[in-house]
A tleap script that builds the chain and sets N, CA, C and O, in Angstrom:
source leaprc.protein.ff14SB
mol = sequence {
  NMET GLU LEU GLU LYS GLU PHE ASN LEU TYR
  ARG GLU LEU LYS PRO SER LEU ILE GLN ASP
  GLY HIE GLN GLY LYS PHE ILE VAL ILE LYS
  ASP ASN GLU VAL PHE ASP ILE PHE MET THR
  TYR GLU ASP ALA LEU ARG GLN GLY LEU ARG
  ARG TYR GLY ASN VAL PRO PHE LEU LEU HIE
  GLN ILE SER ARG PHE GLU ARG VAL HIE HIE
  PHE PHE HIE GLY VAL GLU VAL THR GLY CYS
  GLN MET SER CVAL
}
set mol.1.N position { 49.570 16.803 -34.833 }
set mol.1.CA position { 49.816 17.154 -33.489 }
set mol.1.C position { 50.525 18.447 -33.136 }
set mol.1.O position { 51.752 18.478 -33.232 }
set mol.2.N position { 49.960 19.343 -32.799 }
set mol.2.CA position { 50.786 20.592 -32.570 }
set mol.2.C position { 51.914 20.556 -31.739 }
set mol.2.O position { 51.767 20.173 -30.579 }
set mol.3.N position { 53.189 20.948 -32.214 }
set mol.3.CA position { 54.323 20.984 -31.538 }
set mol.3.C position { 54.960 19.550 -31.869 }
set mol.3.O position { 55.964 19.225 -31.234 }
set mol.4.N position { 54.496 18.778 -32.713 }
set mol.4.CA position { 55.180 17.389 -32.930 }
set mol.4.C position { 56.596 17.621 -33.497 }
set mol.4.O position { 57.506 16.870 -33.148 }
set mol.5.N position { 56.798 18.564 -34.299 }
set mol.5.CA position { 58.137 19.043 -34.852 }
set mol.5.C position { 59.245 19.470 -33.713 }
set mol.5.O position { 60.453 19.237 -33.766 }
set mol.6.N position { 58.681 20.011 -32.890 }
set mol.6.CA position { 59.420 20.513 -31.690 }
set mol.6.C position { 59.897 19.345 -30.763 }
set mol.6.O position { 61.042 19.124 -30.368 }
set mol.7.N position { 58.629 18.579 -30.484 }
set mol.7.CA position { 59.074 17.466 -29.559 }
set mol.7.C position { 59.897 16.440 -30.067 }
set mol.7.O position { 60.667 15.806 -29.345 }
set mol.8.N position { 59.769 16.249 -31.271 }
set mol.8.CA position { 60.750 15.119 -32.134 }
set mol.8.C position { 62.210 15.953 -32.128 }
set mol.8.O position { 63.276 15.350 -31.999 }
set mol.9.N position { 62.154 16.983 -32.238 }
set mol.9.CA position { 63.623 17.583 -32.205 }
set mol.9.C position { 64.340 17.527 -30.729 }
set mol.9.O position { 65.504 17.174 -30.537 }
set mol.10.N position { 63.431 17.936 -29.755 }
set mol.10.CA position { 64.006 17.421 -28.367 }
set mol.10.C position { 64.159 16.033 -28.172 }
set mol.10.O position { 64.961 15.746 -27.284 }
set mol.11.N position { 63.614 15.088 -28.754 }
set mol.11.CA position { 63.734 13.619 -28.512 }
set mol.11.C position { 65.112 13.301 -29.050 }
set mol.11.O position { 65.880 12.559 -28.437 }
set mol.12.N position { 65.468 13.968 -30.402 }
set mol.12.CA position { 66.603 13.849 -30.986 }
set mol.12.C position { 67.950 14.244 -30.171 }
set mol.12.O position { 68.988 13.593 -30.044 }
set mol.13.N position { 67.621 15.444 -29.690 }
set mol.13.CA position { 68.658 16.005 -28.868 }
set mol.13.C position { 68.903 15.472 -27.433 }
set mol.13.O position { 69.991 15.600 -26.873 }
set mol.14.N position { 68.052 14.995 -26.987 }
set mol.14.CA position { 67.706 14.267 -25.483 }
set mol.14.C position { 69.142 13.903 -25.028 }
set mol.14.O position { 69.688 14.603 -24.174 }
set mol.15.N position { 69.762 12.851 -25.558 }
set mol.15.CA position { 70.716 11.999 -25.156 }
set mol.15.C position { 71.902 12.967 -25.087 }
set mol.15.O position { 72.559 12.796 -24.060 }
set mol.16.N position { 72.321 13.850 -25.820 }
set mol.16.CA position { 73.291 14.811 -25.932 }
set mol.16.C position { 73.095 15.797 -24.755 }
set mol.16.O position { 73.981 16.088 -23.952 }
set mol.17.N position { 71.827 16.277 -24.748 }
set mol.17.CA position { 71.619 17.266 -23.602 }
set mol.17.C position { 71.737 16.547 -22.211 }
set mol.17.O position { 72.176 17.176 -21.248 }
set mol.18.N position { 71.413 15.453 -22.115 }
set mol.18.CA position { 71.604 14.995 -20.619 }
set mol.18.C position { 73.101 14.589 -20.603 }
set mol.18.O position { 73.611 14.765 -19.497 }
set mol.19.N position { 73.855 14.138 -21.459 }
set mol.19.CA position { 75.253 14.029 -21.442 }
set mol.19.C position { 76.017 15.144 -21.226 }
set mol.19.O position { 77.078 15.122 -20.602 }
set mol.20.N position { 75.434 16.296 -21.804 }
set mol.20.CA position { 76.290 17.706 -21.497 }
set mol.20.C position { 75.799 18.091 -20.154 }
set mol.20.O position { 76.120 19.247 -19.880 }
set mol.21.N position { 75.205 17.563 -19.346 }
set mol.21.CA position { 74.861 17.999 -18.007 }
set mol.21.C position { 73.515 19.105 -17.910 }
set mol.21.O position { 73.424 20.044 -17.119 }
set mol.22.N position { 72.722 18.783 -18.737 }
set mol.22.CA position { 71.439 19.705 -18.682 }
set mol.22.C position { 70.315 19.076 -18.234 }
set mol.22.O position { 69.208 19.536 -18.512 }
set mol.23.N position { 70.467 17.926 -17.472 }
set mol.23.CA position { 69.191 17.184 -16.728 }
set mol.23.C position { 68.557 18.025 -15.668 }
set mol.23.O position { 69.182 18.475 -14.707 }
set mol.24.N position { 67.127 18.237 -15.917 }
set mol.24.CA position { 66.647 19.174 -14.948 }
set mol.24.C position { 66.347 20.343 -15.287 }
set mol.24.O position { 65.489 20.943 -14.640 }
set mol.25.N position { 67.054 21.015 -16.510 }
set mol.25.CA position { 67.032 22.289 -16.865 }
set mol.25.C position { 65.868 22.194 -17.679 }
set mol.25.O position { 65.246 21.133 -17.730 }
set mol.26.N position { 65.391 23.542 -18.539 }
set mol.26.CA position { 64.159 23.616 -19.368 }
set mol.26.C position { 64.655 24.254 -20.506 }
set mol.26.O position { 65.339 25.276 -20.565 }
set mol.27.N position { 64.162 23.409 -21.568 }
set mol.27.CA position { 64.506 23.754 -23.179 }
set mol.27.C position { 63.378 24.382 -23.762 }
set mol.27.O position { 62.282 23.950 -23.404 }
set mol.28.N position { 63.412 25.413 -24.677 }
set mol.28.CA position { 62.710 26.085 -25.268 }
set mol.28.C position { 62.993 26.026 -26.713 }
set mol.28.O position { 64.018 26.528 -27.176 }
set mol.29.N position { 61.980 25.338 -27.550 }
set mol.29.CA position { 62.213 25.105 -28.985 }
set mol.29.C position { 60.967 25.624 -29.656 }
set mol.29.O position { 59.881 25.462 -29.098 }
set mol.30.N position { 61.058 26.266 -30.870 }
set mol.30.CA position { 60.039 26.780 -31.691 }
set mol.30.C position { 60.426 26.185 -33.151 }
set mol.30.O position { 61.601 26.183 -33.519 }
set mol.31.N position { 59.593 25.783 -33.797 }
set mol.31.CA position { 59.900 25.139 -35.178 }
set mol.31.C position { 61.291 24.222 -35.264 }
set mol.31.O position { 61.339 23.199 -34.581 }
set mol.32.N position { 62.168 24.511 -35.918 }
set mol.32.CA position { 63.376 23.549 -35.866 }
set mol.32.C position { 64.489 24.236 -35.104 }
set mol.32.O position { 65.647 23.824 -35.174 }
set mol.33.N position { 64.117 25.351 -34.329 }
set mol.33.CA position { 65.100 26.049 -33.544 }
set mol.33.C position { 65.069 25.896 -32.011 }
set mol.33.O position { 64.048 25.985 -31.328 }
set mol.34.N position { 66.400 25.637 -31.521 }
set mol.34.CA position { 66.239 25.725 -29.975 }
set mol.34.C position { 66.704 27.198 -29.697 }
set mol.34.O position { 67.712 27.725 -30.169 }
set mol.35.N position { 65.846 27.736 -28.900 }
set mol.35.CA position { 66.132 28.915 -28.495 }
set mol.35.C position { 67.195 29.032 -27.270 }
set mol.35.O position { 68.168 29.785 -27.274 }
set mol.36.N position { 66.866 28.242 -26.336 }
set mol.36.CA position { 68.020 28.480 -25.109 }
set mol.36.C position { 67.559 27.255 -24.281 }
set mol.36.O position { 66.560 26.561 -24.467 }
set mol.37.N position { 68.622 27.131 -23.211 }
set mol.37.CA position { 68.211 26.200 -22.020 }
set mol.37.C position { 68.435 27.003 -20.867 }
set mol.37.O position { 69.395 27.752 -20.684 }
set mol.38.N position { 67.267 26.742 -19.938 }
set mol.38.CA position { 67.350 27.431 -18.891 }
set mol.38.C position { 67.270 26.841 -17.557 }
set mol.38.O position { 66.806 25.701 -17.516 }
set mol.39.N position { 67.705 27.499 -16.221 }
set mol.39.CA position { 67.699 26.834 -15.070 }
set mol.39.C position { 66.389 26.506 -14.470 }
set mol.39.O position { 66.273 25.531 -13.728 }
set mol.40.N position { 65.155 27.470 -14.831 }
set mol.40.CA position { 63.927 27.488 -14.152 }
set mol.40.C position { 62.985 27.458 -15.192 }
set mol.40.O position { 63.238 27.876 -16.322 }
set mol.41.N position { 61.792 26.927 -14.816 }
set mol.41.CA position { 60.558 26.901 -15.638 }
set mol.41.C position { 60.138 28.389 -15.875 }
set mol.41.O position { 59.864 28.713 -17.030 }
set mol.42.N position { 60.062 29.351 -14.845 }
set mol.42.CA position { 59.700 30.413 -15.093 }
set mol.42.C position { 60.566 31.317 -15.955 }
set mol.42.O position { 60.041 32.181 -16.657 }
set mol.43.N position { 61.907 31.134 -15.915 }
set mol.43.CA position { 62.753 31.952 -16.806 }
set mol.43.C position { 62.606 31.428 -18.395 }
set mol.43.O position { 62.740 32.202 -19.343 }
set mol.44.N position { 62.355 30.216 -18.522 }
set mol.44.CA position { 62.191 29.682 -19.588 }
set mol.44.C position { 60.870 30.059 -20.372 }
set mol.44.O position { 60.837 30.152 -21.599 }
set mol.45.N position { 59.839 30.258 -19.585 }
set mol.45.CA position { 58.589 30.602 -19.976 }
set mol.45.C position { 58.673 32.192 -20.485 }
set mol.45.O position { 58.334 32.627 -21.585 }
set mol.46.N position { 59.239 32.943 -19.326 }
set mol.46.CA position { 59.541 34.475 -19.617 }
set mol.46.C position { 60.311 34.791 -20.837 }
set mol.46.O position { 60.017 35.699 -21.614 }
set mol.47.N position { 61.225 34.059 -20.947 }
set mol.47.CA position { 62.149 34.310 -22.310 }
set mol.47.C position { 61.442 33.835 -23.672 }
set mol.47.O position { 61.487 34.385 -24.773 }
set mol.48.N position { 60.796 32.698 -23.301 }
set mol.48.CA position { 60.020 32.145 -24.775 }
set mol.48.C position { 58.976 33.138 -25.083 }
set mol.48.O position { 58.932 33.551 -26.242 }
set mol.49.N position { 57.952 33.677 -24.040 }
set mol.49.CA position { 57.117 34.488 -24.347 }
set mol.49.C position { 57.574 35.806 -24.988 }
set mol.49.O position { 56.886 36.381 -25.831 }
set mol.50.N position { 58.882 36.311 -24.514 }
set mol.50.CA position { 59.486 37.455 -25.114 }
set mol.50.C position { 59.972 37.505 -26.338 }
set mol.50.O position { 59.886 38.497 -27.062 }
set mol.51.N position { 60.634 36.200 -26.712 }
set mol.51.CA position { 61.011 35.865 -28.090 }
set mol.51.C position { 59.777 35.626 -29.168 }
set mol.51.O position { 59.689 36.120 -30.293 }
set mol.52.N position { 58.934 34.814 -28.573 }
set mol.52.CA position { 58.088 34.214 -29.676 }
set mol.52.C position { 56.533 34.885 -29.631 }
set mol.52.O position { 55.687 34.756 -30.516 }
set mol.53.N position { 56.406 35.528 -28.550 }
set mol.53.CA position { 54.882 36.064 -28.156 }
set mol.53.C position { 54.164 34.942 -27.935 }
set mol.53.O position { 54.590 33.792 -28.039 }
set mol.54.N position { 52.838 35.349 -27.564 }
set mol.54.CA position { 51.701 34.190 -27.198 }
set mol.54.C position { 51.259 33.475 -28.369 }
set mol.54.O position { 50.220 33.681 -28.997 }
set mol.55.N position { 52.268 32.497 -28.633 }
set mol.55.CA position { 51.933 31.433 -29.562 }
set mol.55.C position { 52.652 30.112 -29.149 }
set mol.55.O position { 53.619 30.166 -28.390 }
set mol.56.N position { 52.183 28.908 -29.647 }
set mol.56.CA position { 52.676 27.691 -29.269 }
set mol.56.C position { 54.177 27.757 -29.312 }
set mol.56.O position { 54.775 28.294 -30.244 }
set mol.57.N position { 54.781 27.189 -28.264 }
set mol.57.CA position { 56.355 26.727 -28.426 }
set mol.57.C position { 56.494 25.737 -27.422 }
set mol.57.O position { 55.828 25.767 -26.388 }
set mol.58.N position { 57.316 24.877 -27.677 }
set mol.58.CA position { 57.787 23.817 -26.688 }
set mol.58.C position { 58.658 24.319 -25.689 }
set mol.58.O position { 59.672 24.922 -26.041 }
set mol.59.N position { 58.340 24.113 -24.225 }
set mol.59.CA position { 58.949 24.586 -23.236 }
set mol.59.C position { 58.929 23.072 -22.312 }
set mol.59.O position { 57.870 22.637 -21.861 }
set mol.60.N position { 60.101 22.443 -22.135 }
set mol.60.CA position { 60.233 20.985 -21.498 }
set mol.60.C position { 61.198 21.005 -20.866 }
set mol.60.O position { 62.213 21.566 -21.277 }
set mol.61.N position { 61.131 20.401 -19.710 }
set mol.61.CA position { 62.146 19.990 -18.547 }
set mol.61.C position { 62.827 18.798 -19.295 }
set mol.61.O position { 62.180 17.901 -19.837 }
set mol.62.N position { 64.288 18.874 -19.275 }
set mol.62.CA position { 65.070 17.814 -19.751 }
set mol.62.C position { 65.255 16.819 -18.606 }
set mol.62.O position { 65.651 17.007 -17.456 }
set mol.63.N position { 64.805 15.554 -19.320 }
set mol.63.CA position { 64.905 14.554 -18.189 }
set mol.63.C position { 65.188 13.246 -18.810 }
set mol.63.O position { 64.777 13.118 -19.964 }
set mol.64.N position { 65.742 12.357 -18.333 }
set mol.64.CA position { 65.814 10.813 -18.585 }
set mol.64.C position { 64.222 10.282 -18.775 }
set mol.64.O position { 63.795 9.807 -19.827 }
set mol.65.N position { 63.504 10.442 -17.655 }
set mol.65.CA position { 62.214 9.815 -17.920 }
set mol.65.C position { 61.017 10.985 -17.995 }
set mol.65.O position { 61.025 11.974 -17.262 }
set mol.66.N position { 60.176 10.763 -18.816 }
set mol.66.CA position { 59.196 11.828 -19.068 }
set mol.66.C position { 57.776 11.666 -18.222 }
set mol.66.O position { 57.177 10.594 -18.127 }
set mol.67.N position { 57.454 12.597 -17.777 }
set mol.67.CA position { 56.443 12.626 -16.960 }
set mol.67.C position { 55.272 13.235 -17.989 }
set mol.67.O position { 55.535 14.076 -18.848 }
set mol.68.N position { 53.864 12.647 -17.756 }
set mol.68.CA position { 52.932 12.974 -18.588 }
set mol.68.C position { 52.130 13.930 -17.840 }
set mol.68.O position { 51.792 13.731 -16.673 }
set mol.69.N position { 51.769 15.159 -18.631 }
set mol.69.CA position { 50.863 16.119 -18.175 }
set mol.69.C position { 49.731 16.293 -19.137 }
set mol.69.O position { 49.881 16.253 -20.358 }
set mol.70.N position { 48.535 16.497 -18.498 }
set mol.70.CA position { 47.580 17.147 -19.544 }
set mol.70.C position { 47.012 18.532 -19.065 }
set mol.70.O position { 46.861 18.707 -17.855 }
set mol.71.N position { 46.755 19.329 -19.784 }
set mol.71.CA position { 46.347 20.836 -19.472 }
set mol.71.C position { 45.016 21.032 -20.261 }
set mol.71.O position { 44.947 20.925 -21.485 }
set mol.72.N position { 44.059 21.302 -19.518 }
set mol.72.CA position { 42.842 21.745 -19.955 }
set mol.72.C position { 42.269 23.236 -19.388 }
set mol.72.O position { 42.021 23.436 -18.199 }
set mol.73.N position { 42.128 24.093 -20.297 }
set mol.73.CA position { 41.718 25.533 -19.948 }
set mol.73.C position { 42.518 25.992 -18.752 }
set mol.73.O position { 41.910 26.378 -17.753 }
set mol.74.N position { 43.926 25.978 -18.783 }
set mol.74.CA position { 44.669 26.319 -17.734 }
set mol.74.C position { 44.681 25.460 -16.509 }
set mol.74.O position { 45.417 25.768 -15.572 }
set mol.75.N position { 43.969 24.477 -16.461 }
set mol.75.CA position { 43.940 23.711 -15.108 }
set mol.75.C position { 44.822 22.359 -15.361 }
set mol.75.O position { 44.413 21.633 -16.267 }
set mol.76.N position { 46.121 21.905 -14.573 }
set mol.76.CA position { 47.025 21.144 -14.864 }
set mol.76.C position { 46.191 19.772 -14.241 }
set mol.76.O position { 45.446 19.912 -13.271 }
set mol.77.N position { 46.340 18.780 -14.725 }
set mol.77.CA position { 45.677 17.549 -14.309 }
set mol.77.C position { 46.986 16.434 -14.431 }
set mol.77.O position { 47.375 16.076 -15.543 }
set mol.78.N position { 47.574 15.963 -13.261 }
set mol.78.CA position { 48.468 15.046 -12.892 }
set mol.78.C position { 47.906 13.928 -12.022 }
set mol.78.O position { 47.521 14.093 -10.865 }
set mol.79.N position { 47.895 12.642 -12.768 }
set mol.79.CA position { 47.395 11.485 -12.041 }
set mol.79.C position { 45.866 11.988 -11.467 }
set mol.79.O position { 44.955 12.413 -12.177 }
set mol.80.N position { 45.846 11.851 -10.257 }
set mol.80.CA position { 44.356 12.007 -9.650 }
set mol.80.C position { 44.138 13.345 -9.142 }
set mol.80.O position { 43.101 13.808 -8.666 }
set mol.81.N position { 45.393 13.967 -9.332 }
set mol.81.CA position { 45.393 15.437 -8.342 }
set mol.81.C position { 45.148 16.620 -9.347 }
set mol.81.O position { 45.677 16.478 -10.449 }
set mol.82.N position { 44.526 17.601 -9.160 }
set mol.82.CA position { 44.485 18.731 -10.111 }
set mol.82.C position { 45.181 20.012 -9.424 }
set mol.82.O position { 44.989 20.216 -8.225 }
set mol.83.N position { 45.874 20.750 -10.079 }
set mol.83.CA position { 46.145 22.082 -9.302 }
set mol.83.C position { 46.027 23.094 -10.357 }
set mol.83.O position { 46.301 22.831 -11.528 }
set mol.84.N position { 45.556 24.435 -9.902 }
set mol.84.CA position { 45.276 25.550 -10.734 }
set mol.84.C position { 46.442 26.476 -10.666 }
set mol.84.O position { 46.435 27.525 -11.310 }
savepdb mol mol.pdb
quit
């Protein structure tokens, strides 16, 4: 699975990230490196692209509960609703 290593690292770090007050923020991880934590999705995406380029990296909102999203060709499908 692509980004499995990054997501496993996130899951390992998640309890301490929440304890340190980062819930709701966005983390960027590539390989075994946590790049940084950002206040907004847009900042995390911009900085992740600037650092790594147009390659897969994990950008994930830090949360106690995980929301499941599926992406298909640039269209996000959440539940029964779709948004472009």
